[in-house]
C-alpha positions in Angstrom: 15.8 59.2 17.4 17.0 59.0 20.4 18.9 56.1 21.9 16.6 55.4 24.2 13.6 54.3 21.4 16.2 53.3 19.1 16.8 50.4 21.9 13.3 50.3 22.6 12.3 45.9 21.9 10.2 46.9 18.8 12.2 49.1 17.4 14.8 46.3 17.6 12.6 43.8 15.7 10.9 46.2 13.3 15.1 46.4 11.8 15.2 43.1 12.5 12.6 42.0 10.3 13.8 45.0 7.4 16.5 42.9 7.1 15.3 39.5 7.7 12.4 39.7 6.2 13.0 39.1 2.1 12.7 36.7 -0.4 14.7 34.0 -0.8 16.6 33.1 -4.0 14.8 31.0 -6.5 16.1 28.8 -9.2 13.5 29.6 -11.8 10.4 28.0 -9.9 11.9 26.7 -7.0 13.8 27.6 -3.9 17.6 27.6 -5.0 19.0 23.9 -3.5 22.3 25.7 -2.4 20.6 28.3 -0.7 18.1 26.0 1.3 21.2 23.2 1.7 23.1 26.1 3.2 20.1 26.9 5.7 20.1 23.5 6.8 23.7 23.5 7.7 23.5 26.8 9.8 20.8 25.7 11.6 23.2 22.8 12.7 22.1 19.6 10.4 25.2 17.4 9.6 23.6 17.1 6.0 20.8 17.5 4.1 19.0 16.6 1.5 14.9 17.2 -0.7 12.7 15.1 -1.6 9.8 16.3 -3.7 6.0 15.4 -2.1 5.6 13.6 -5.7 8.1 11.5 -5.3 7.1 7.5 -5.6 8.6 6.5 -1.8 6.5 8.4 -0.4 2.9 6.9 -1.6 2.6 5.2 1.5 3.0 8.0 3.3 1.8 11.3 1.1 -2.1 11.5 2.2 -0.9 11.5 5.9 1.3 14.4 4.8 -1.3 16.4 3.1 -3.3 15.9 6.7 -0.3 17.7 9.0 0.2 20.3 5.9 -2.4 20.7 3.8 0.1 22.4 1.1 2.8 20.5 1.6 6.0 20.8 -1.8 8.5 19.0 -0.4 10.2 18.0 2.4 13.9 18.4 4.2 15.3 15.9 5.3 18.3 16.1 7.2 20.7 14.5 9.9 22.1 15.4 13.4 25.2 13.5 14.5 26.0 11.1 17.3 28.5 10.3 19.4 30.1 6.9 18.7 31.8 6.1 22.3 28.7 6.8 24.5 26.0 4.7 21.8 29.4 1.7 21.9 28.6 1.9 25.8 27.5 -1.5 27.5 26.4 1.4 30.2 22.9 2.0 29.1 22.8 4.5 30.5 25.8 6.4 29.0 24.1 4.9 25.9 20.3 6.9 26.7 22.3 9.5 27.5 23.6 10.2 23.8 20.5 8.9 21.9 18.2 11.9 24.1 20.7 14.4 23.7 20.7 13.7 19.6 17.1 13.9 19.7 16.6 17.1 21.2 19.2 18.4 18.7 17.8 16.9 16.0 14.2 19.2 17.3 16.0 21.7 18.0 17.3 22.0 14.5 14.1 20.7 12.9 12.8 24.5 14.9 15.4 26.8 13.4 15.0 25.5 9.7 11.4 26.1 10.2 11.9 29.3 11.9 14.4 30.5 9.3 12.5 29.9 6.4 8.8 31.7 8.1 11.0 34.5 7.9 11.6 34.5 4.5 8.0 33.6 3.6 7.5 30.1 3.3 5.3 28.3 5.8 7.4 25.1 6.8 6.5 22.6 10.1 8.9 20.3 11.2 7.2 16.9 13.5 8.8 15.1 16.4 12.0 13.4 15.8 10.4 10.8 18.4 8.0 11.3 20.8 5.9 13.0 20.9 3.5 10.8 18.6 -0.6 11.4 18.2 -1.5 8.7 20.5 -4.7 9.3 19.7 -4.5 7.4 16.5 -2.7 4.2 18.5 -2.8 1.2 18.0 -2.6 2.2 14.8 0.2 4.6 13.7 0.8 7.2 16.1 4.1 9.0 14.7 3.3 12.4 11.9 6.4 11.3 9.4 8.0 8.0 8.7 11.9 9.5 8.2 13.8 6.6 7.7 12.1 6.4 3.6 12.5 10.3 3.2 15.9 10.3 4.1 16.5 6.7 1.6 14.2 9.2 -1.1 16.6 12.6 0.2 20.3 10.7 -0.7 21.0 10.2 2.8 21.3 6.8 2.9 20.4 3.2 2.5 18.4 1.5 5.5 20.4 -1.6 6.7 19.1 -5.3 7.7 18.9 -3.4 11.1 16.6 -1.6 9.9 18.5 1.7 10.6 19.5 4.0 7.8 22.9 4.2 7.3 24.6 7.5 6.5 27.3 6.8 3.3 30.2 9.1 5.7 28.3 8.9 9.2 27.0 5.2 9.7 24.2 4.6 11.6 25.5 7.5 14.1 22.8 9.7 13.3 19.6 10.2 14.2 17.0 11.8 11.5 14.5 14.6 11.1 12.2 16.4 8.0 10.6 19.6 7.3 7.8 19.6 5.5 7.5 22.4 3.7 4.8 24.2 1.9 3.8 26.7 -1.0 0.9 26.5 -4.2 0.7 27.7 -7.6 0.3 31.2 -6.5 3.4 31.8 -3.9 5.4 30.5 -7.2 4.1 33.2 -9.2 4.7 35.9 -6.4 8.1 35.2 -6.3 9.1 34.8 -9.5 7.2 37.9 -10.4 8.5 40.4 -7.2 11.8 38.8 -5.9 12.6 41.6 -3.6 9.6 41.2 -2.3 8.2 39.3 1.4 5.4 36.5 0.3 2.6 37.0 2.5 -1.0 34.6 2.8 -3.8 36.0 2.8 -7.6 34.9 2.8 -9.2 35.5 -1.0 -12.0 37.3 0.6 -14.8 34.7 -0.9 -17.7 34.3 0.5 -20.7 32.9 -1.8 -24.1 34.3 -0.6 -25.9 31.1 -2.6 -25.5 27.4 -2.8 -25.7 28.2 -6.6 -23.0 30.6 -7.0 -20.6 27.9 -5.0 -21.3 25.3 -7.3 -20.7 27.6 -9.9 -18.1 28.9 -9.5 -16.2 25.9 -8.4 -13.8 25.8 -11.4 -13.0 29.0 -10.6 -10.8 27.9 -7.4 -10.0 24.6 -8.6 -6.7 24.4 -8.7 -6.0 21.7 -11.8 -2.5 20.9 -11.1 -2.7 20.1 -7.4 -5.3 17.4 -8.8 -3.5 15.5 -11.1 -3.9 11.6 -10.2 -6.9 12.5 -7.9 -10.1 10.1 -8.2 -12.3 11.7 -5.9 -16.4 12.0 -5.9 -17.9 14.5 -3.4 -22.1 14.2 -2.4 -23.2 17.5 -1.0 -26.2 17.3 0.3 -27.6 21.2 1.7 -30.4 22.2 4.3 -32.2 25.5 5.3 -32.6 27.9 3.5 -32.0 26.5 0.4 -32.3 22.8 -0.6 -30.1 21.7 -3.1 -28.3 18.1 -3.7 -24.8 18.4 -5.8 -22.2 15.3 -6.8 -18.3 17.2 -7.0 -16.4 14.7 -9.2 -13.1 15.2 -9.8 -10.6 13.1 -11.5 -6.7 13.5 -13.0 -6.9 17.7 -12.5 -10.6 17.7 -14.2 -13.3 18.9 -11.9 -17.6 17.6 -12.7 -20.3 19.3 -11.2 -23.9 17.2 -11.3 -26.6 18.4 -9.5 -29.4 16.4 -7.6 -26.5 13.3 -7.2 -28.1 11.7 -10.6 -27.2 8.2 -11.3 -25.8 7.7 -7.8 -28.9 8.4 -6.4 -30.8 6.7 -8.6 -27.9 3.9 -7.9 -28.7 4.3 -4.6 -32.4 4.0 -4.7 -31.9 0.8 -7.3 -30.3 -0.5 -4.0 -32.6 0.8 -1.1 -35.3 -1.4 -3.6 -33.6 -4.3 -3.6 -32.5 -4.3 -0.1 -36.6 -3.9 0.5 -37.4 -6.7 -1.9 -34.9 -8.8 0.1 -36.7 -7.8 3.6 -40.1 -8.5 1.9 -38.7 -11.9 0.9 -37.4 -12.8 4.0 -40.4 -11.7 5.9 -42.5 -14.4 3.4 -40.1 -17.1 3.9 -40.2 -16.5 7.4 -43.9 -16.7 7.7 -44.1 -19.9 4.6 -42.3 -21.6 7.5 -43.9 -20.5 10.5 -46.8 -22.2 9.1 -44.7 -25.1 7.4 -43.8 -25.5 11.9 -47.6 -25.6 12.5 -48.2 -27.9 9.6 -45.9 -29.9 11.0 -46.6 -29.5 14.7 -50.4 -30.5 14.2 -49.9 -33.3 11.8 -47.7 -34.7 14.5 -49.6 -37.2 17.7 -52.4 -35.7 19.4 -54.1 -37.5 22.3 -58.0 -36.9 22.4 -61.1 -37.6 24.1 -61.4 -41.4 24.4 -58.9 -44.3 23.3 -55.2 -43.3 24.2 -54.3 -44.9 20.7 -56.2 -42.5 19.1 -54.7 -39.8 16.7 -56.4 -37.1 14.7 -54.9 -34.3 12.3 -54.9 -31.1 12.7 
């Protein structure tokens, strides 16, 4: 191969992929923690810890995290140090400069971690340390991940009375970052079966041609291990060439299918009947009240032809 071709950017990237895109070290069915820790330290983190998505400490934000990265299995929490003297300075501009510089460093470290994991076929993302935020959610929760509870769960310190995380070595002169790491049962199996190959995610190619096929084959793609603890009910109403009603029930790792919404629809009809009866009763009461008012109005004194004191009753 000519020297000119050897230095071509495409050829260089090809050789780089050949040396870096390999399966990461595994400890059983999970990533080797020591390897993952070193990867984060090499990316610039001062300290790092790991948290499984099913930990109780993440109950309050688990649903939001899964919305951001649906197949999240674990979170990487890391810290970057800040210089103490600038933070302690009474000059606000000096302290702000240190905060901004360290904040940018956190985002950069998170970016490097995600890039390194991606090179090994692992899907990950790093939410912002602070800004930008999801301002479309304002005045609700605008941040993607609450870094402090994740850091505490990862063993990186405890929250003090000032609501900052106190690291056992660096104190509270730190800023926090979080990386969401995704995976699936299939990926775990593939990495275990083919440790020397890179995992690539591809579409499964399943495209049901009929609604009946879609409903009947749900059990084939249902991941019961990922549905443990879920209690969900989905009502589907299909219209068009095929008109079908179906209810899918997920209960703690099990899948159930009910066609025509059955008792859910029956209950809905009962409610509609109750509402209709309530509306009929309300209309009847209104008519009765109007009649009563009319009677009261007619029974009051009314002037007729003749003596002014003459009274009549309707």
